[in-house]
N, C-alpha and C positions, 0 to 999 in steps of 0.2 A: 514498575507498575504494568499491569497487563495491557492497558490501552496503548501505552508507548511501545511495548514489545510487539503488539499486534500489527500496528500500522508501519512501524519501521522495518519489520521483517518483510513486509511486502515490497517496500522501497528497496530493500537490500537485494532484491532479485536483479536489479540493474545497477546497483552501486557497489563499489569495492568496499570491503570492510575497513573501517577507519582505525582498527587496532590490529597490529601484527605481532605474532609471537616472537620474542627475542631469543636468539640462540644462546644456550647455556654456555658459560665460559668454561674452558677446560681446566682441570686441576693438574698442575705440574708436580711431578714426583721426582725425588732425587735425594741424595744423601745430605744435601745442604739444608733441607727444610728444618730439621730439628736444631741444627747449629744456629740458624738465624732466629730462633725463638718462635717460629711459626709451626704449629702442628697441623698435619693433614686432618680433614674432617673424617670422622669415623663412619662406617657403614650405617650404624643405627641413626645417626643424625641426618645422613644423606637420604635415608628412607622417608624422613618427615618433610623434606623439601618438595615444593611444587613448582611448576613452570611459572616464570614471571613474564609479564607482558609490557610492551612499550605503549604507553598511551600517546595518541597523536595530539597535536597542539590545537585541536579544535573540537567543539562539542555541538550537538544539535541544539539550535536555539528555537527553531520553528518548523513545523511540518504541516503541510496543507494538501488537501485533495479536493478537486472540483470534478464532478461528474455531470454530464448532460446527455440524456437519451431522448431521441425524437423519432416518432413513427407517424407517417401519414398513410392511411389505408386507401383503398380504391374509391371510396365514397368522398374523399377529400377531408375526412375527419383527421385531426392532428392531436396526437398524444405527446406530451412532453413531461419528463421528470428530471429534476436537477437537485444537486446538493452541494454545499460547501462545508467541508469539515476541516478544522484547524486545531493544532495542539501547540501551545506556547510553553516552552521549557525555560524561559529566561528567569522566571521567579523561583522555580523548583524543578530540578532535573528529574525527580522521581514522581512528582505530582503536577502534571501539566494542566494549564487552563484550557478547557475544551470548548470550542465553538462549533455549533452544528446548525445549519440553516437549510431546510428542504423547501423545494418548490415543485408543485404538481399542477397540471392543467390538461383539460380535454376540450378542444375547440371544434365545433361542428363546421362543416363546409358552408361558406356563404353563398355559393352558386351551385346549381345542379352539375353533377359530374356524369359524363356518358356512362351508360351501363356497361358492365364487363361481360363479354361473351364467354360463356362457359359450355363445356361439353358434358351434358348430363349423363352420357353413357360411358364416360371415361373412368379410369380408376380413381378411387378416393385418394386424396392427397394427405400425406402425413409426414411431419418433420418432428423428430424427437431429440431434444438435447439434454435429457435427464442424466445420461451417463457422464456428461461433462462435469457434474458436481463432484466427482471423485478425483478430478485432475488437480494436482498441486502446481505451484509455481506460477508462471505467467501464461495466461490462456486468452486467445482470441479465436473466435469461431463464427462462421456463417453457414447456416444450413437452410437451403431454399428448395421448396417443392411448389413451383409455380412459374409463371411467365411474366416478363417485363418488370422484374423486381430490381431494386437497387439497395445495397447494404454496405456499410463501412464501419470499421472499428479503428479508432485512433487513440494512442496513448503517448503522452509527452512527459518527460521528466526534466526538471530544471533544478540544478544544484548551484546555490549561491553562497559565496564566502563573505560574511559580513553583510552589512546593510540594515535597514530599518525593518523590524518585525511588524507585520500588520496589526492594527488594533483589534482586540476581540470584539465580537458582536453578540447580540442576544441569541441564546441558544434555545432549541426545541428539544425536549428530552427524548422523545421517541421517534417522531417523524410525521409525515403527512401522507394522506391517501385521497384519491379522487376516483369516483365511479360515474360512468355514463353508459347505460345499456349494458352491452357485453364487454365494455372496455374498463380497465383498471390501471391506475398509475400510482406508484408508491415510491417514497424515498425515506429510508430509515437508517438509524444508527443505534445499535444495541449495546455497544461497549466491546462486543466480540466481533462485530462485522458492520460494515457500512455498505449499502447497496441501493440501486435504483432499478425498478422493475416495471415494465410496461407489458400488459397482456391484453389480447383480444380473443375471446373464446372461439375456438375452432380455427384461428388464423395464426397463432404462434405467440412468441414472446421476444422482447428485447430487454436485455439487462446487463448490468455491470456491477462489480463488487470489489471490495478489498477486505481481506480478513487474514487471520493468522496463517502465514505460509503461502498465500496465493493472492493474486489479483486477476480479474478476468473481465472479458467483454464478449457477449454472445448475442447473435441474431438468429432466430429460428422462425421461418415464414412458411406458411402452407396455403398461400393464396396468390392472386395475380395483382400486378400494379401496386406493389407496396414499396414505400421508401423509408428506410430505417437507418439510423446512425447512432453510434456511441462515441463520445469524446471524454477522455479522462486527462486531467492536468495534475501532475504531482510536483510539488515544490518543496525543496528542502533547503533551509537556511542554516549555515554553520557559522558559529561565532568563535573566533580565535581567542584563546586565553591570553591574558596580559603576559608580557615577557617575564616579569618578576614572579608571576604565578607558576609558569612553566619551570623556572629555575628552582623554586621551592619544591615542586613535585619531584624534580630530578634529584635534589639533595635528599629528600625524604626517602626516596627509593634506594639511594646509595647507602644511607645509614641502615635501612632495614635489611638490605642484602648482605651487609658486612657482619651481621650478628653471628657469633659462633665461629668466626674464622680464626681467632687467635685469643690468647690470654693476656 
């Protein structure tokens, strides 16, 4: 399913692939082959064979992503966007149960904040992170055009073998958005991408995402005394196959690979 491939491909940026190609066995040649009743495989049949792969003894049972983005501007106003996205594969490996919960908020300062000193004659400030949209893989970026700013990007990956899969929660189909003056906070999941975006007109943007082939966190600021952070938690739970299931798979592969080797 596209959803599964989308998010697992992003996690695979930091995980080793759980399937490794097996080396093809060599074919012994000699005068004794026909005498033993075994005939070599002809070129025509060899041309139809394809590489076989060894399946590891575990499968993905649950995949979850939590994103939290926070931005406090010079006036003390706080923007926050968060989301929890989970995919449960325990019931169907090709059709996971998806849970998506977004949270957005914009909170005004409760106390006056000292005015920021600006230089009206100074050059206009500009920070542009639009070119980062073309970057694939894992991306973390901070672009700052201002003074007394703080910014951070943190990503954590947890891989767990076995254990209890979290219970699904009520989902929101598209996402949530909050507006207040020149500020906007959104958290969305479209099936092709999941993202959290905070923007303040003329001051920049704070965002993080996970989509096919990439995951990223960016902070772009063009003002003073801004505090921004991105946090992403990725959790992957792998469920081991039962011992007898693995044996059955091995036997089935052995039978399949032996076809056409003799009469």
